[in-house]
C-alpha positions in Angstrom: 111.8 101.8 116.3 108.1 102.6 116.1 105.8 101.4 113.3 105.5 105.0 111.9 109.2 105.3 111.7 109.6 102.0 109.7 106.7 102.8 107.3 107.3 106.5 106.8 110.4 107.1 104.7 112.7 110.1 105.4 112.3 113.3 103.3 114.8 115.3 101.4 114.1 118.9 100.5 114.6 120.3 97.0 117.7 122.3 97.9 119.3 119.1 99.3 118.5 117.1 96.3 119.8 119.8 94.0 123.1 119.8 95.9 123.5 116.0 95.5 122.8 116.2 91.8 125.2 119.2 91.3 127.9 117.3 93.2 127.6 114.3 90.9 126.1 112.1 93.7 122.5 112.0 92.3 120.4 109.3 93.8 118.0 107.2 91.7 115.0 109.4 91.0 111.7 107.6 90.7 108.8 109.8 89.7 105.5 108.0 90.7 103.1 110.4 88.9 101.1 109.3 85.8 103.0 109.1 82.5 101.1 112.2 81.3 102.2 114.2 84.4 105.7 113.0 83.9 105.8 114.0 80.2 104.5 117.4 81.1 107.4 118.2 83.5 109.9 116.2 85.4 113.4 116.4 86.9 116.1 115.6 84.4 117.3 112.0 84.9 114.2 110.8 86.7 112.5 107.5 85.8 108.7 107.3 85.5 107.4 104.5 87.6 103.6 105.2 88.1 102.4 104.5 91.6 100.0 101.7 90.5 102.8 100.0 88.6 105.2 100.3 91.5 102.6 98.8 94.0 101.8 95.9 91.7 105.4 95.0 90.8 107.3 96.2 93.9 109.2 93.0 94.3 110.5 93.0 90.7 111.4 96.7 91.0 113.1 96.2 94.3 115.6 93.8 92.6 116.8 96.7 90.5 117.0 99.4 93.2 120.3 98.9 95.1 121.3 102.5 95.6 119.8 105.6 97.2 116.3 106.3 95.9 114.3 109.5 96.0 110.6 109.3 95.2 108.9 112.2 93.5 105.2 113.1 92.9 103.3 116.4 92.6 103.3 117.3 96.3 104.6 114.3 98.3 101.4 112.2 99.0 101.8 109.6 96.3 105.6 109.4 96.8 104.9 108.7 100.5 102.7 105.8 99.6 105.4 104.5 97.2 108.0 104.8 99.9 105.9 102.8 102.3 105.4 100.1 99.6 109.2 99.9 98.9 110.0 99.8 102.6 107.6 96.9 102.9 109.8 94.9 100.5 113.0 95.7 102.4 114.4 98.8 100.5 116.0 100.8 103.3 117.5 103.7 101.4 114.4 105.5 100.3 113.7 109.2 100.7 110.7 111.4 99.6 111.2 114.7 97.8 109.6 117.0 100.4 106.9 119.0 98.6 107.4 117.1 95.4 107.6 118.8 92.0 105.8 121.8 93.4 108.7 122.4 95.8 111.3 121.6 93.1 109.9 124.0 90.6 109.5 126.7 93.3 113.3 126.7 93.6 113.7 127.3 89.9 115.6 124.0 89.6 116.1 122.5 86.2 113.2 120.6 84.6 112.5 118.8 81.4 109.2 120.1 79.9 106.8 118.7 77.4 103.3 119.5 76.3 101.2 120.9 79.2 98.5 118.7 80.7 96.3 118.9 83.8 97.8 117.2 86.8 95.8 114.4 88.5 94.8 116.5 91.5 93.2 119.1 89.2 91.4 116.5 87.3 90.0 115.1 90.6 88.8 118.5 91.6 87.1 119.0 88.2 85.3 115.6 88.2 84.3 115.7 91.9 83.1 119.3 91.7 81.2 118.6 88.5 79.4 115.6 90.0 78.5 117.6 93.1 77.3 120.6 91.2 75.2 118.5 88.7 73.8 116.4 91.6 72.7 119.5 93.6 71.2 121.1 90.5 69.5 117.9 89.5 68.1 117.4 93.0 65.7 120.2 92.2 63.8 117.9 89.9 64.9 114.5 91.4 65.4 115.0 95.2 67.3 111.7 95.6 70.2 113.1 93.6 71.4 115.0 96.6 72.7 111.7 97.9 75.1 111.5 95.0 76.7 114.8 96.2 76.8 113.3 99.7 78.5 110.2 98.5 81.2 112.3 96.7 81.7 114.4 99.8 82.1 111.2 101.9 84.6 109.9 99.4 86.7 113.1 99.5 86.6 113.0 103.3 87.8 109.4 103.3 90.5 110.3 100.7 91.8 113.1 103.0 91.8 111.0 106.1 93.6 108.0 104.5 95.8 110.1 102.1 94.6 108.0 99.2 92.2 108.8 96.4 90.2 106.1 94.6 88.9 108.7 92.0 92.5 109.7 91.3 93.5 106.1 90.8 90.6 105.6 88.4 91.4 108.8 86.5 95.1 107.7 86.2 94.1 104.7 84.1 92.4 106.9 81.4 94.3 107.1 78.1 94.8 110.9 78.6 96.9 110.1 81.7 98.7 107.1 80.3 100.7 108.9 77.7 103.6 107.0 76.2 104.2 103.3 77.0 105.1 102.9 80.7 105.1 99.2 81.5 107.1 97.0 83.8 109.5 95.7 81.0 110.4 99.2 79.8 110.9 100.5 83.4 113.0 97.5 84.4 115.0 97.9 81.2 115.8 101.6 82.0 116.7 100.7 85.5 119.0 97.8 84.4 120.7 100.1 81.8 121.5 102.6 84.5 122.8 99.9 86.8 125.0 98.4 84.1 126.3 101.9 83.1 127.4 102.8 86.6 131.1 103.3 87.2 
């Protein structure tokens, strides 16, 4: 088995996940978006385990994941990172929701909705675009500011090549994106309750 096969979890499309849920064979659904994104809209029955929390406490979380797991994010990128993290601690039964919440909602599948907020990708576009725009405009008076725009461009290029986003990770820590309490103890408590309540 190649390295890419061991580090890249399998995918499950929205229709396939919906069939499992409708048949009463729902896997454990872990949504790795920010708490604010999760509160805005999520799949009923999903648990919110933000990507940074999952990465930091993967071993503790692994101890409470003994069944099929489907990882969810907005489009699949963060869920893929989470899947690679869990595969690294020996969790073999992980799948990624192909296309994430965008694909799920495109099928008109059921969702739980809260107050609307901007998703993380949109926030990154706003912040990066604003910095570039202000740097270019400011470079008329201070020519050196054009390098700030260049730095942001380089950062976005790196983010695309590595499928990571440092700006997104920083924005995810803002109070706006934290929403309700989502710490390790509450997540583990929810996972333990589900395990204890299984038939």
